[in-house]
Structures are given as structure tokens and as C-alpha cells.
N, CA, C, O and CB atoms as a CASP TS submission, in Angstrom:
PFRMAT TS
TARGET T0000
AUTHOR 0000-0000-0000
METHOD Language model
MODEL 1
PARENT N/A
ATOM      1  N   UNK     1       0.912  -0.888   0.039  1.00  0.00           N
ATOM      2  CA  UNK     1      -0.081   0.047   0.238  1.00  0.00           C
ATOM      3  C   UNK     1       0.913   1.195  -0.216  1.00  0.00           C
ATOM      4  O   UNK     1       2.123   1.122  -0.004  1.00  0.00           O
ATOM      5  CB  UNK     1      -0.802   0.105   1.802  1.00  0.00           C
ATOM      6  N   UNK     2       0.309   2.256  -0.855  1.00  0.00           N
ATOM      7  CA  UNK     2       1.177   3.376  -1.140  1.00  0.00           C
ATOM      8  C   UNK     2       0.872   4.454   0.222  1.00  0.00           C
ATOM      9  O   UNK     2      -0.167   4.269   0.857  1.00  0.00           O
ATOM     10  CB  UNK     2       0.769   4.067  -2.783  1.00  0.00           C
ATOM     11  N   UNK     3       1.694   5.430   0.580  1.00  0.00           N
ATOM     12  CA  UNK     3       1.615   6.389   1.581  1.00  0.00           C
ATOM     13  C   UNK     3       0.192   7.061   1.044  1.00  0.00           C
ATOM     14  O   UNK     3      -0.571   7.368   1.959  1.00  0.00           O
ATOM     15  CB  UNK     3       3.031   7.424   1.677  1.00  0.00           C
ATOM     16  N   UNK     4      -0.169   7.272   0.011  1.00  0.00           N
ATOM     17  CA  UNK     4      -1.565   7.879  -0.477  1.00  0.00           C
ATOM     18  C   UNK     4      -2.530   7.000  -0.188  1.00  0.00           C
ATOM     19  O   UNK     4      -3.549   7.523   0.262  1.00  0.00           O
ATOM     20  CB  UNK     4      -1.689   8.189  -1.965  1.00  0.00           C
ATOM     21  N   UNK     5      -2.546   5.782  -0.305  1.00  0.00           N
ATOM     22  CA  UNK     5      -3.638   5.017   0.243  1.00  0.00           C
ATOM     23  C   UNK     5      -3.631   4.949   1.733  1.00  0.00           C
ATOM     24  O   UNK     5      -4.734   4.674   2.206  1.00  0.00           O
ATOM     25  CB  UNK     5      -3.619   3.668  -0.298  1.00  0.00           C
ATOM     26  N   UNK     6      -2.743   5.115   2.526  1.00  0.00           N
ATOM     27  CA  UNK     6      -2.726   5.258   3.843  1.00  0.00           C
ATOM     28  C   UNK     6      -3.734   6.428   4.478  1.00  0.00           C
ATOM     29  O   UNK     6      -4.423   6.421   5.498  1.00  0.00           O
ATOM     30  CB  UNK     6      -1.326   5.488   4.153  1.00  0.00           C
ATOM     31  N   UNK     7      -3.516   7.495   3.379  1.00  0.00           N
ATOM     32  CA  UNK     7      -3.972   8.866   3.966  1.00  0.00           C
ATOM     33  C   UNK     7      -2.969   9.685   4.722  1.00  0.00           C
ATOM     34  O   UNK     7      -3.263  10.462   5.631  1.00  0.00           O
ATOM     35  CB  UNK     7      -5.097   8.658   4.910  1.00  0.00           C
ATOM     36  N   UNK     8      -1.683   9.433   4.244  1.00  0.00           N
ATOM     37  CA  UNK     8      -0.423  10.324   4.829  1.00  0.00           C
ATOM     38  C   UNK     8      -0.435  11.432   3.729  1.00  0.00           C
ATOM     39  O   UNK     8      -0.888  11.375   2.586  1.00  0.00           O
ATOM     40  CB  UNK     8       1.249   9.429   4.936  1.00  0.00           C
ATOM     41  N   UNK     9       0.073  12.267   4.265  1.00  0.00           N
ATOM     42  CA  UNK     9       0.348  13.553   3.478  1.00  0.00           C
ATOM     43  C   UNK     9       1.832  13.571   2.905  1.00  0.00           C
ATOM     44  O   UNK     9       2.595  12.845   3.542  1.00  0.00           O
ATOM     45  CB  UNK     9       0.123  14.861   4.449  1.00  0.00           C
ATOM     46  N   UNK    10       2.279  14.112   2.057  1.00  0.00           N
ATOM     47  CA  UNK    10       3.575  14.204   1.309  1.00  0.00           C
ATOM     48  C   UNK    10       4.154  15.308   1.714  1.00  0.00           C
ATOM     49  O   UNK    10       3.489  16.319   1.488  1.00  0.00           O
ATOM     50  CB  UNK    10       3.495  14.216  -0.137  1.00  0.00           C
ATOM     51  N   UNK    11       5.240  15.478   2.273  1.00  0.00           N
ATOM     52  CA  UNK    11       6.018  16.960   2.501  1.00  0.00           C
ATOM     53  C   UNK    11       6.124  17.696   1.195  1.00  0.00           C
ATOM     54  O   UNK    11       6.157  17.232   0.056  1.00  0.00           O
ATOM     55  CB  UNK    11       7.630  16.799   3.094  1.00  0.00           C
ATOM     56  N   UNK    12       6.167  18.895   1.589  1.00  0.00           N
ATOM     57  CA  UNK    12       6.100  19.909   0.358  1.00  0.00           C
ATOM     58  C   UNK    12       7.560  19.793  -0.305  1.00  0.00           C
ATOM     59  O   UNK    12       7.495  19.964  -1.523  1.00  0.00           O
ATOM     60  CB  UNK    12       5.748  21.622   0.876  1.00  0.00           C
ATOM     61  N   UNK    13       8.544  19.607   0.055  1.00  0.00           N
ATOM     62  CA  UNK    13       9.751  19.345  -0.383  1.00  0.00           C
ATOM     63  C   UNK    13       9.784  18.113  -1.497  1.00  0.00           C
ATOM     64  O   UNK    13      10.522  18.124  -2.482  1.00  0.00           O
ATOM     65  CB  UNK    13      10.562  19.087   0.832  1.00  0.00           C
ATOM     66  N   UNK    14       9.006  17.225  -1.220  1.00  0.00           N
ATOM     67  CA  UNK    14       8.806  15.730  -1.974  1.00  0.00           C
ATOM     68  C   UNK    14       8.164  16.232  -3.103  1.00  0.00           C
ATOM     69  O   UNK    14       8.569  15.931  -4.226  1.00  0.00           O
ATOM     70  CB  UNK    14       7.836  14.460  -1.175  1.00  0.00           C
ATOM     71  N   UNK    15       6.965  17.151  -2.885  1.00  0.00           N
ATOM     72  CA  UNK    15       6.014  17.493  -3.974  1.00  0.00           C
ATOM     73  C   UNK    15       6.838  18.326  -4.962  1.00  0.00           C
ATOM     74  O   UNK    15       6.898  18.133  -6.177  1.00  0.00           O
ATOM     75  CB  UNK    15       4.697  18.309  -3.432  1.00  0.00           C
ATOM     76  N   UNK    16       7.480  19.304  -4.245  1.00  0.00           N
ATOM     77  CA  UNK    16       8.326  20.214  -5.159  1.00  0.00           C
ATOM     78  C   UNK    16       9.172  19.604  -6.038  1.00  0.00           C
ATOM     79  O   UNK    16       9.375  20.073  -7.157  1.00  0.00           O
ATOM     80  CB  UNK    16       9.141  21.079  -4.453  1.00  0.00           C
ATOM     81  N   UNK    17       9.808  18.368  -5.548  1.00  0.00           N
ATOM     82  CA  UNK    17      10.789  17.538  -6.489  1.00  0.00           C
ATOM     83  C   UNK    17      10.064  16.824  -7.621  1.00  0.00           C
ATOM     84  O   UNK    17      10.540  16.697  -8.749  1.00  0.00           O
ATOM     85  CB  UNK    17      11.582  16.407  -5.651  1.00  0.00           C
ATOM     86  N   UNK    18       9.049  16.434  -7.291  1.00  0.00           N
ATOM     87  CA  UNK    18       8.090  15.680  -8.176  1.00  0.00           C
ATOM     88  C   UNK    18       7.535  16.597  -9.323  1.00  0.00           C
ATOM     89  O   UNK    18       7.510  16.223 -10.495  1.00  0.00           O
ATOM     90  CB  UNK    18       6.869  15.110  -7.302  1.00  0.00           C
ATOM     91  N   UNK    19       7.105  17.790  -8.914  1.00  0.00           N
ATOM     92  CA  UNK    19       6.586  18.989  -9.835  1.00  0.00           C
ATOM     93  C   UNK    19       7.878  19.231 -10.776  1.00  0.00           C
ATOM     94  O   UNK    19       7.747  19.223 -12.000  1.00  0.00           O
ATOM     95  CB  UNK    19       6.120  20.518  -8.873  1.00  0.00           C
ATOM     96  N   UNK    20       9.157  19.450 -10.147  1.00  0.00           N
ATOM     97  CA  UNK    20      10.326  19.835 -11.240  1.00  0.00           C
ATOM     98  C   UNK    20      10.715  18.518 -11.948  1.00  0.00           C
ATOM     99  O   UNK    20      11.271  18.694 -13.032  1.00  0.00           O
ATOM    100  CB  UNK    20      11.777  20.532 -10.493  1.00  0.00           C
ATOM    101  N   UNK    21      10.540  17.239 -11.564  1.00  0.00           N
ATOM    102  CA  UNK    21      10.728  16.250 -12.344  1.00  0.00           C
ATOM    103  C   UNK    21       9.776  15.525 -13.681  1.00  0.00           C
ATOM    104  O   UNK    21      10.201  15.017 -14.719  1.00  0.00           O
ATOM    105  CB  UNK    21      10.909  15.502 -11.437  1.00  0.00           C
ATOM    106  N   UNK    22       8.504  15.678 -13.258  1.00  0.00           N
ATOM    107  CA  UNK    22       7.374  14.950 -14.023  1.00  0.00           C
ATOM    108  C   UNK    22       6.849  16.219 -14.643  1.00  0.00           C
ATOM    109  O   UNK    22       6.302  17.088 -13.964  1.00  0.00           O
ATOM    110  CB  UNK    22       6.187  14.025 -13.063  1.00  0.00           C
ATOM    111  N   UNK    23       7.027  16.313 -15.964  1.00  0.00           N
ATOM    112  CA  UNK    23       6.406  17.840 -16.573  1.00  0.00           C
ATOM    113  C   UNK    23       4.878  17.412 -16.954  1.00  0.00           C
ATOM    114  O   UNK    23       4.067  18.337 -16.998  1.00  0.00           O
ATOM    115  CB  UNK    23       7.371  18.535 -18.228  1.00  0.00           C
ATOM    116  N   UNK    24       4.465  16.237 -17.204  1.00  0.00           N
ATOM    117  CA  UNK    24       3.094  16.132 -17.681  1.00  0.00           C
ATOM    118  C   UNK    24       2.050  15.970 -16.171  1.00  0.00           C
ATOM    119  O   UNK    24       2.224  15.334 -15.131  1.00  0.00           O
ATOM    120  CB  UNK    24       3.018  14.663 -18.833  1.00  0.00           C
ATOM    121  N   UNK    25       1.124  16.717 -16.568  1.00  0.00           N
ATOM    122  CA  UNK    25       0.216  17.066 -15.461  1.00  0.00           C
ATOM    123  C   UNK    25      -0.441  15.798 -15.178  1.00  0.00           C
ATOM    124  O   UNK    25      -0.376  15.403 -14.014  1.00  0.00           O
ATOM    125  CB  UNK    25      -0.819  18.223 -15.790  1.00  0.00           C
ATOM    126  N   UNK    26      -1.057  15.097 -16.025  1.00  0.00           N
ATOM    127  CA  UNK    26      -1.866  13.717 -16.055  1.00  0.00           C
ATOM    128  C   UNK    26      -0.996  12.824 -15.188  1.00  0.00           C
ATOM    129  O   UNK    26      -1.465  12.300 -14.178  1.00  0.00           O
ATOM    130  CB  UNK    26      -2.082  13.024 -17.662  1.00  0.00           C
ATOM    131  N   UNK    27       0.125  12.661 -15.524  1.00  0.00           N
ATOM    132  CA  UNK    27       1.046  11.941 -14.832  1.00  0.00           C
ATOM    133  C   UNK    27       1.219  12.253 -13.471  1.00  0.00           C
ATOM    134  O   UNK    27       0.853  11.424 -12.638  1.00  0.00           O
ATOM    135  CB  UNK    27       2.174  12.024 -15.415  1.00  0.00           C
ATOM    136  N   UNK    28       1.784  13.462 -13.067  1.00  0.00           N
ATOM    137  CA  UNK    28       2.006  13.894 -12.021  1.00  0.00           C
ATOM    138  C   UNK    28       0.634  13.786 -10.962  1.00  0.00           C
ATOM    139  O   UNK    28       0.831  13.553  -9.770  1.00  0.00           O
ATOM    140  CB  UNK    28       2.541  15.171 -12.332  1.00  0.00           C
ATOM    141  N   UNK    29      -0.597  13.951 -11.433  1.00  0.00           N
ATOM    142  CA  UNK    29      -1.536  13.872 -10.482  1.00  0.00           C
ATOM    143  C   UNK    29      -1.649  12.386 -10.350  1.00  0.00           C
ATOM    144  O   UNK    29      -1.528  12.068  -9.167  1.00  0.00           O
ATOM    145  CB  UNK    29      -2.825  14.619 -10.822  1.00  0.00           C
ATOM    146  N   UNK    30      -1.823  11.446 -11.078  1.00  0.00           N
ATOM    147  CA  UNK    30      -1.832   9.991 -10.716  1.00  0.00           C
ATOM    148  C   UNK    30      -0.744   9.624  -9.973  1.00  0.00           C
ATOM    149  O   UNK    30      -0.996   8.865  -9.037  1.00  0.00           O
ATOM    150  CB  UNK    30      -1.872   9.130 -11.836  1.00  0.00           C
ATOM    151  N   UNK    31       0.632  10.018 -10.160  1.00  0.00           N
ATOM    152  CA  UNK    31       1.409   9.629  -9.045  1.00  0.00           C
ATOM    153  C   UNK    31       1.147  10.226  -7.359  1.00  0.00           C
ATOM    154  O   UNK    31       1.225   9.583  -6.312  1.00  0.00           O
ATOM    155  CB  UNK    31       2.763  10.019  -9.535  1.00  0.00           C
ATOM    156  N   UNK    32       0.825  11.635  -7.563  1.00  0.00           N
ATOM    157  CA  UNK    32       0.766  12.382  -6.211  1.00  0.00           C
ATOM    158  C   UNK    32      -0.851  12.050  -5.440  1.00  0.00           C
ATOM    159  O   UNK    32      -1.035  11.701  -4.274  1.00  0.00           O
ATOM    160  CB  UNK    32       1.009  14.233  -6.575  1.00  0.00           C
ATOM    161  N   UNK    33      -1.843  12.276  -6.460  1.00  0.00           N
ATOM    162  CA  UNK    33      -2.786  12.097  -5.722  1.00  0.00           C
ATOM    163  C   UNK    33      -3.543  10.727  -5.863  1.00  0.00           C
ATOM    164  O   UNK    33      -4.397  10.436  -5.026  1.00  0.00           O
ATOM    165  CB  UNK    33      -3.517  13.139  -5.900  1.00  0.00           C
ATOM    166  N   UNK    34      -3.290   9.998  -6.759  1.00  0.00           N
ATOM    167  CA  UNK    34      -3.818   8.530  -6.574  1.00  0.00           C
ATOM    168  C   UNK    34      -3.009   7.472  -6.197  1.00  0.00           C
ATOM    169  O   UNK    34      -3.487   6.387  -5.867  1.00  0.00           O
ATOM    170  CB  UNK    34      -4.346   8.064  -7.691  1.00  0.00           C
ATOM    171  N   UNK    35      -1.644   7.737  -6.222  1.00  0.00           N
ATOM    172  CA  UNK    35      -0.456   6.693  -5.574  1.00  0.00           C
ATOM    173  C   UNK    35      -0.350   5.723  -6.549  1.00  0.00           C
ATOM    174  O   UNK    35       0.104   4.640  -6.181  1.00  0.00           O
ATOM    175  CB  UNK    35      -0.798   5.908  -4.072  1.00  0.00           C
ATOM    176  N   UNK    36      -0.686   5.867  -7.799  1.00  0.00           N
ATOM    177  CA  UNK    36      -0.467   4.803  -9.124  1.00  0.00           C
ATOM    178  C   UNK    36       0.676   4.016  -8.951  1.00  0.00           C
ATOM    179  O   UNK    36       1.367   4.559  -8.090  1.00  0.00           O
ATOM    180  CB  UNK    36      -0.246   5.529 -10.578  1.00  0.00           C
ATOM    181  N   UNK    37       1.142   3.104  -9.319  1.00  0.00           N
ATOM    182  CA  UNK    37       2.314   2.239  -9.195  1.00  0.00           C
ATOM    183  C   UNK    37       2.459   2.014 -10.711  1.00  0.00           C
ATOM    184  O   UNK    37       1.416   1.775 -11.320  1.00  0.00           O
ATOM    185  CB  UNK    37       2.120   0.823  -8.223  1.00  0.00           C
ATOM    186  N   UNK    38       3.467   2.052 -11.314  1.00  0.00           N
ATOM    187  CA  UNK    38       4.067   2.213 -12.866  1.00  0.00           C
ATOM    188  C   UNK    38       5.006   1.125 -12.556  1.00  0.00           C
ATOM    189  O   UNK    38       5.741   0.896 -11.595  1.00  0.00           O
ATOM    190  CB  UNK    38       4.856   3.850 -13.447  1.00  0.00           C
ATOM    191  N   UNK    39       4.674   0.329 -14.026  1.00  0.00           N
ATOM    192  CA  UNK    39       5.879  -0.610 -14.350  1.00  0.00           C
ATOM    193  C   UNK    39       6.576  -0.158 -15.293  1.00  0.00           C
ATOM    194  O   UNK    39       6.238   0.741 -16.063  1.00  0.00           O
ATOM    195  CB  UNK    39       5.586  -1.919 -14.723  1.00  0.00           C
ATOM    196  N   UNK    40       7.940  -0.958 -15.289  1.00  0.00           N
ATOM    197  CA  UNK    40       8.727   0.237 -16.266  1.00  0.00           C
ATOM    198  C   UNK    40       8.656   0.217 -17.755  1.00  0.00           C
ATOM    199  O   UNK    40       9.539   0.809 -18.375  1.00  0.00           O
ATOM    200  CB  UNK    40      10.261   0.204 -16.056  1.00  0.00           C
ATOM    201  N   UNK    41       7.727  -0.384 -18.383  1.00  0.00           N
ATOM    202  CA  UNK    41       7.353   0.029 -19.917  1.00  0.00           C
ATOM    203  C   UNK    41       6.417   1.095 -19.561  1.00  0.00           C
ATOM    204  O   UNK    41       6.630   2.091 -20.253  1.00  0.00           O
ATOM    205  CB  UNK    41       6.608  -1.227 -20.972  1.00  0.00           C
ATOM    206  N   UNK    42       5.429   1.247 -18.705  1.00  0.00           N
ATOM    207  CA  UNK    42       4.503   2.324 -18.379  1.00  0.00           C
ATOM    208  C   UNK    42       5.377   3.623 -18.176  1.00  0.00           C
ATOM    209  O   UNK    42       5.125   4.698 -18.722  1.00  0.00           O
ATOM    210  CB  UNK    42       3.623   1.957 -17.055  1.00  0.00           C
ATOM    211  N   UNK    43       6.352   3.409 -17.390  1.00  0.00           N
ATOM    212  CA  UNK    43       6.947   4.616 -17.002  1.00  0.00           C
ATOM    213  C   UNK    43       7.881   5.137 -18.532  1.00  0.00           C
ATOM    214  O   UNK    43       8.205   6.307 -18.736  1.00  0.00           O
ATOM    215  CB  UNK    43       7.974   4.279 -15.477  1.00  0.00           C
ATOM    216  N   UNK    44       8.104   4.306 -19.210  1.00  0.00           N
ATOM    217  CA  UNK    44       8.850   4.879 -20.673  1.00  0.00           C
ATOM    218  C   UNK    44       7.923   5.714 -21.286  1.00  0.00           C
ATOM    219  O   UNK    44       8.217   6.841 -21.684  1.00  0.00           O
ATOM    220  CB  UNK    44       9.267   3.695 -21.846  1.00  0.00           C
ATOM    221  N   UNK    45       6.396   5.029 -21.416  1.00  0.00           N
ATOM    222  CA  UNK    45       5.458   5.534 -22.145  1.00  0.00           C
ATOM    223  C   UNK    45       5.065   7.207 -21.505  1.00  0.00           C
ATOM    224  O   UNK    45       4.807   8.224 -22.149  1.00  0.00           O
ATOM    225  CB  UNK    45       4.239   4.400 -22.107  1.00  0.00           C
ATOM    226  N   UNK    46       5.139   7.009 -20.081  1.00  0.00           N
ATOM    227  CA  UNK    46       4.457   8.512 -19.337  1.00  0.00           C
ATOM    228  C   UNK    46       5.802   9.494 -19.573  1.00  0.00           C
ATOM    229  O   UNK    46       5.759  10.710 -19.385  1.00  0.00           O
ATOM    230  CB  UNK    46       3.974   8.346 -17.219  1.00  0.00           C
ATOM    231  N   UNK    47       6.918   8.824 -19.984  1.00  0.00           N
ATOM    232  CA  UNK    47       8.188  10.079 -19.730  1.00  0.00           C
ATOM    233  C   UNK    47       8.879   9.962 -18.505  1.00  0.00           C
ATOM    234  O   UNK    47       9.815  10.741 -18.325  1.00  0.00           O
ATOM    235  CB  UNK    47       7.622  11.659 -19.655  1.00  0.00           C
ATOM    236  N   UNK    48       8.591   9.110 -17.596  1.00  0.00           N
ATOM    237  CA  UNK    48       9.620   9.002 -16.575  1.00  0.00           C
ATOM    238  C   UNK    48      10.526   8.499 -16.505  1.00  0.00           C
ATOM    239  O   UNK    48      11.209   8.844 -15.541  1.00  0.00           O
ATOM    240  CB  UNK    48       9.420   8.714 -15.789  1.00  0.00           C
ATOM    241  N   UNK    49      11.048   7.539 -17.311  1.00  0.00           N
ATOM    242  CA  UNK    49      12.473   7.201 -17.498  1.00  0.00           C
ATOM    243  C   UNK    49      12.433   7.244 -19.221  1.00  0.00           C
ATOM    244  O   UNK    49      11.576   7.428 -20.084  1.00  0.00           O
ATOM    245  CB  UNK    49      12.960   5.550 -16.701  1.00  0.00           C
ATOM    246  N   UNK    50      13.857   6.966 -19.169  1.00  0.00           N
ATOM    247  CA  UNK    50      14.068   6.915 -20.792  1.00  0.00           C
ATOM    248  C   UNK    50      14.137   5.261 -21.218  1.00  0.00           C
ATOM    249  O   UNK    50      13.733   5.028 -22.357  1.00  0.00           O
ATOM    250  CB  UNK    50      15.703   7.793 -21.282  1.00  0.00           C
ATOM    251  N   UNK    51      14.509   4.330 -20.584  1.00  0.00           N
ATOM    252  CA  UNK    51      14.539   3.027 -20.947  1.00  0.00           C
ATOM    253  C   UNK    51      14.025   2.519 -19.871  1.00  0.00           C
ATOM    254  O   UNK    51      14.162   3.163 -18.831  1.00  0.00           O
ATOM    255  CB  UNK    51      15.757   2.473 -21.336  1.00  0.00           C
ATOM    256  N   UNK    52      13.330   1.283 -19.842  1.00  0.00           N
ATOM    257  CA  UNK    52      12.743   0.102 -18.837  1.00  0.00           C
ATOM    258  C   UNK    52      12.399  -0.927 -19.404  1.00  0.00           C
ATOM    259  O   UNK    52      12.084  -1.005 -20.592  1.00  0.00           O
ATOM    260  CB  UNK    52      11.603   0.383 -18.074  1.00  0.00           C
ATOM    261  N   UNK    53      12.432  -1.994 -18.452  1.00  0.00           N
ATOM    262  CA  UNK    53      11.945  -3.152 -18.893  1.00  0.00           C
ATOM    263  C   UNK    53      11.093  -3.964 -17.631  1.00  0.00           C
ATOM    264  O   UNK    53      11.394  -3.669 -16.475  1.00  0.00           O
ATOM    265  CB  UNK    53      13.189  -3.947 -19.480  1.00  0.00           C
ATOM    266  N   UNK    54      10.329  -4.698 -17.811  1.00  0.00           N
ATOM    267  CA  UNK    54       9.539  -5.335 -16.875  1.00  0.00           C
ATOM    268  C   UNK    54       9.789  -7.119 -17.092  1.00  0.00           C
ATOM    269  O   UNK    54       9.896  -7.446 -18.274  1.00  0.00           O
ATOM    270  CB  UNK    54       7.902  -4.769 -17.139  1.00  0.00           C
ATOM    271  N   UNK    55       9.879  -8.173 -16.141  1.00  0.00           N
ATOM    272  CA  UNK    55       9.692  -9.403 -16.226  1.00  0.00           C
ATOM    273  C   UNK    55       9.173 -10.156 -15.203  1.00  0.00           C
ATOM    274  O   UNK    55       9.000  -9.749 -14.054  1.00  0.00           O
ATOM    275  CB  UNK    55      10.637  -9.832 -16.538  1.00  0.00           C
ATOM    276  N   UNK    56       8.886 -11.427 -15.685  1.00  0.00           N
ATOM    277  CA  UNK    56       8.303 -12.108 -14.574  1.00  0.00           C
ATOM    278  C   UNK    56       9.257 -13.276 -14.171  1.00  0.00           C
ATOM    279  O   UNK    56       9.806 -14.102 -14.900  1.00  0.00           O
ATOM    280  CB  UNK    56       6.859 -12.619 -14.936  1.00  0.00           C
ATOM    281  N   UNK    57       9.312 -13.114 -12.720  1.00  0.00           N
ATOM    282  CA  UNK    57      10.474 -14.153 -11.904  1.00  0.00           C
ATOM    283  C   UNK    57       9.225 -15.634 -11.779  1.00  0.00           C
ATOM    284  O   UNK    57       8.003 -15.628 -11.925  1.00  0.00           O
ATOM    285  CB  UNK    57      11.179 -13.264  -9.749  1.00  0.00           C
ATOM    286  N   UNK    58      10.162 -16.754 -11.463  1.00  0.00           N
ATOM    287  CA  UNK    58       9.364 -17.934 -11.078  1.00  0.00           C
ATOM    288  C   UNK    58       8.385 -17.748 -10.165  1.00  0.00           C
ATOM    289  O   UNK    58       7.412 -18.482 -10.339  1.00  0.00           O
ATOM    290  CB  UNK    58      10.110 -18.910 -10.594  1.00  0.00           C
ATOM    291  N   UNK    59       8.319 -16.938  -9.164  1.00  0.00           N
ATOM    292  CA  UNK    59       7.119 -16.779  -8.230  1.00  0.00           C
ATOM    293  C   UNK    59       6.001 -16.037  -8.984  1.00  0.00           C
ATOM    294  O   UNK    59       4.917 -15.897  -8.416  1.00  0.00           O
ATOM    295  CB  UNK    59       7.515 -15.954  -6.877  1.00  0.00           C
ATOM    296  N   UNK    60       6.146 -15.665  -9.938  1.00  0.00           N
ATOM    297  CA  UNK    60       4.841 -15.147 -10.749  1.00  0.00           C
ATOM    298  C   UNK    60       4.725 -13.661 -10.262  1.00  0.00           C
ATOM    299  O   UNK    60       3.970 -12.834 -10.773  1.00  0.00           O
ATOM    300  CB  UNK    60       3.314 -16.081 -10.379  1.00  0.00           C
ATOM    301  N   UNK    61       5.478 -13.455  -9.323  1.00  0.00           N
ATOM    302  CA  UNK    61       5.791 -11.449  -9.222  1.00  0.00           C
ATOM    303  C   UNK    61       6.169 -10.935 -10.604  1.00  0.00           C
ATOM    304  O   UNK    61       6.858 -11.578 -11.396  1.00  0.00           O
ATOM    305  CB  UNK    61       7.410 -10.862  -8.068  1.00  0.00           C
ATOM    306  N   UNK    62       5.635  -9.651 -10.846  1.00  0.00           N
ATOM    307  CA  UNK    62       6.122  -8.840 -11.741  1.00  0.00           C
ATOM    308  C   UNK    62       7.202  -7.828 -11.358  1.00  0.00           C
ATOM    309  O   UNK    62       6.876  -6.847 -10.692  1.00  0.00           O
ATOM    310  CB  UNK    62       5.106  -8.254 -12.233  1.00  0.00           C
ATOM    311  N   UNK    63       8.416  -8.002 -11.724  1.00  0.00           N
ATOM    312  CA  UNK    63       9.509  -6.899 -11.201  1.00  0.00           C
ATOM    313  C   UNK    63       9.817  -6.459 -12.603  1.00  0.00           C
ATOM    314  O   UNK    63       9.670  -6.984 -13.707  1.00  0.00           O
ATOM    315  CB  UNK    63      10.998  -7.496 -10.228  1.00  0.00           C
ATOM    316  N   UNK    64      10.367  -5.144 -12.112  1.00  0.00           N
ATOM    317  CA  UNK    64      10.996  -4.248 -13.323  1.00  0.00           C
ATOM    318  C   UNK    64      12.362  -3.882 -12.839  1.00  0.00           C
ATOM    319  O   UNK    64      12.808  -4.203 -11.737  1.00  0.00           O
ATOM    320  CB  UNK    64      10.105  -2.796 -13.692  1.00  0.00           C
ATOM    321  N   UNK    65      13.105  -3.062 -13.909  1.00  0.00           N
ATOM    322  CA  UNK    65      14.496  -2.589 -14.092  1.00  0.00           C
ATOM    323  C   UNK    65      14.331  -1.266 -14.934  1.00  0.00           C
ATOM    324  O   UNK    65      13.721  -1.160 -15.998  1.00  0.00           O
ATOM    325  CB  UNK    65      15.467  -3.735 -14.857  1.00  0.00           C
ATOM    326  N   UNK    66      15.005  -0.269 -14.233  1.00  0.00           N
ATOM    327  CA  UNK    66      15.139   0.813 -14.806  1.00  0.00           C
ATOM    328  C   UNK    66      16.503   1.132 -14.857  1.00  0.00           C
ATOM    329  O   UNK    66      17.359   1.136 -13.973  1.00  0.00           O
ATOM    330  CB  UNK    66      14.404   1.708 -14.269  1.00  0.00           C
ATOM    331  N   UNK    67      16.566   1.473 -16.387  1.00  0.00           N
ATOM    332  CA  UNK    67      18.214   1.703 -16.769  1.00  0.00           C
ATOM    333  C   UNK    67      18.426   3.185 -16.754  1.00  0.00           C
ATOM    334  O   UNK    67      19.496   3.470 -16.217  1.00  0.00           O
ATOM    335  CB  UNK    67      18.703   1.094 -18.391  1.00  0.00           C
ATOM    336  N   UNK    68      17.682   4.304 -17.210  1.00  0.00           N
ATOM    337  CA  UNK    68      18.173   5.470 -17.152  1.00  0.00           C
ATOM    338  C   UNK    68      16.851   6.364 -16.860  1.00  0.00           C
ATOM    339  O   UNK    68      15.828   6.309 -17.543  1.00  0.00           O
ATOM    340  CB  UNK    68      18.997   5.778 -18.431  1.00  0.00           C
ATOM    341  N   UNK    69      17.045   7.195 -15.732  1.00  0.00           N
ATOM    342  CA  UNK    69      16.208   8.200 -15.545  1.00  0.00           C
ATOM    343  C   UNK    69      16.486   9.387 -15.937  1.00  0.00           C
ATOM    344  O   UNK    69      17.630   9.842 -15.925  1.00  0.00           O
ATOM    345  CB  UNK    69      15.941   8.289 -14.484  1.00  0.00           C
ATOM    346  N   UNK    70      15.365  10.076 -16.364  1.00  0.00           N
ATOM    347  CA  UNK    70      15.427  11.535 -17.046  1.00  0.00           C
ATOM    348  C   UNK    70      15.471  12.457 -15.982  1.00  0.00           C
ATOM    349  O   UNK    70      14.698  12.490 -15.024  1.00  0.00           O
ATOM    350  CB  UNK    70      14.167  11.921 -18.004  1.00  0.00           C
ATOM    351  N   UNK    71      16.501  13.265 -16.226  1.00  0.00           N
ATOM    352  CA  UNK    71      16.453  14.390 -15.255  1.00  0.00           C
ATOM    353  C   UNK    71      16.616  15.681 -15.669  1.00  0.00           C
ATOM    354  O   UNK    71      16.573  16.601 -14.852  1.00  0.00           O
ATOM    355  CB  UNK    71      17.339  14.251 -14.336  1.00  0.00           C
TER
END
């Protein structure tokens, strides 16, 4: 469960960093207000990272790896 799901508020310095790094308003809204969890390929499409991939391990859990973060 994310901090948003538990009803916690995010500190102003954290939201300032997200505002400066995430340009697209709809993506920022999903991250900050909805607590959306993003898989690697979806992060690429949303412009959060340059390159990423997800894979499934033997346990059936999907994990992801991010190669290059956009700054």
C-alpha cells in the first residue's frame, strides 16, 4: 500500500521535487493524488524514464528494472 492509500500527506519538499521532475500534469496527478504504481514499460510511455523493462520471475511476481532516469 502506498502512502497515499494510507492517507498520509507528502512533505512539500517531496512534491516540489516531483513537480520539477514530472512535466506532464496527468502523470503527476496520478502519482501524487492517486498513488499509482507504474511498471517499467509504462514509465517509459509516461516519460518518467528513458529505458525500462519488466519481467516475470518464477514466483509469478512482476518486477522491473529502470535503466536510465530522465533528469
